[in-house]
N, C-alpha and C positions, 0 to 999 in steps of 0.2 A: 479598648482591642483584647478578647479573651485571651485567657492562657493555651498555651500550645498543647493538644491532647497528643504526648510524644507516642512513638509506637512503643506493646509490649516488646517480650523478647522472639516471641512466638510471628508479631504482625511483621518485624523487622527482619527477620530471617526469611520467610514470606517474602517481604515487598523487593527485598536485595536480591533473593535469587531469581523472583520476575527481573527484574532489571539485568542480571548476569545473562539469563536464558536470551530475553530479546535480544543483547546487543551478541552474545556469542554465535545465537542464530543468524542475526542477520549480515554479521561479518562471516562467518561460513557459507551462506548462500553467495552472496556477494562473492565473494574469491573464486567460488566454482565454476561462477555466468562470467566473468572477468577472463581467468585462464583457459575455460574449456572453448568460451565463443566470443569475447572480446566485448560483453555487454556488461554494465550494471545490473542491480537488480530494478532500479528505478526503468531501465531500458527496457526490461524482461516487462514489469509489471504494464508498462505502456503499450508494448505489441502484443501480450496477450490481450486488452481490452479490445484494441483496435481488430486482433485476428478473431476476435468473438462475434465481433460487432453486422450487423448487416452490409455486406458490400466492402469491409474493412473501414470502415469510415464512420466517426463520430464527434459532433460538433465539441468545441473546446471544453466549454463548461460541464457538459455532460461526463467528459473523459476527468475533467478536474473532479467532482462528486464522487466519480468510480473510485478515483485515487485517493482522496480525502487529502488534494494539494491547493494550494493559495494558487491564485489566477497568477500572480510573479512567478513565481516556482516553479508552473506549469508552462509559464510562456518561452522561459528561460530553457527548461532542459527539452520541449521541443524544438528548440532554435539547434539546440547542439546534435539533436537526433536528423534533423531534416539536413544538417553540414555533413552529416555521417551517409545520407545516403537512406535511412531507414523509416523514415514518414516524409507525406509530404501537408503541407498547409494552401488552403485552396479557397478563393471565396466559395461560401455558400449559396447552392441557387436559389435557394426560396430567399434569403434573406440578406439584403445586399450589404447590411452592414457585419455581418458572422463570417463566421470562417467555418471550412470541415478538417478535421484530421484524418488521413489517412495511409494505411500502413502501405508501404511500397512492395515491388517483388523481394526485393534485398533483404528486406524489414521482416515478412512471410517467410524466407526462407531462413533465418534467422530463428526465427520461434517455433518453427518445425523443427530445427533441429536441437535447438536448446531445452526443449519441453520434456522430451522423454527422459533427458537426462537432469532436468532438473526436479522432476515428482520422482526419478529411481534418491536421489538424494533429498527429498524433503521424507521419504520413507525410511530412509537408513538412520536420517539425523532422529527421527521422531516417531513418525506413526507405527513403524514396525516393533517398536519397543515399548507400546503402550497397549496397554489392554484395551478391548471395548469398553469398559465401564471408565477406565482413566481417559480415553477417547471424548467420551460422551460428559463427563465432567469437566473437560477443557473447553469443550466446548459451548459448556453451560455458563464457564467462570466469563470465558469471551464474551459470550452477550450478555451477561449481566455489565461489565464493563464497558461495553458500546455503548450500551443504551445509556450509562451515565454519563460517558464521555459527550453521547448527543444531547442530553439533556445541562450537563455545562456548557458545551458550545452554542446553546441557545440562547444563555443568559449573558445582559450585558458585561463587556468584557473589563469595565474597571473595576465591577465586585464579584468576579464570578463565584467566589466561596461562601457569601453570604445568604441566605434563604431568603427568597422575593417578600415582599411587604403583602400583606393580606388586608 
């Protein structure tokens, strides 16, 4: 096994800063949505995707791909949302084995009320405090890391960090 390549001071500061940023932003957004509208950030993400979908409906595999969630997490979360009257799960009319997830009128009312406040919070937390150049840099960094994550996710899980053999 190769010796670890420890992070230098600059790399560690960047990594720890990113982790603190991610945790802090996630906690803030979740708290705002819970106290303002009684929904979690995860609920908001599901409702946002459904509200943007044709007829407010998506197949679970498509919703899971948009959210980047595993099938079991999605199924459990949709069950909780269904019990709260935010979404429905119905048989798919074109695939007897499949299902369709739909946003309910109550779910649509919640997302329509929460979205303007959520955007205000995102602006107040991040967007309005960065220059256009900083936003471009943040977007570029995000795209680079997401592409790397996609590459790592495509590798066999038993040794995701080693390079593929040629």
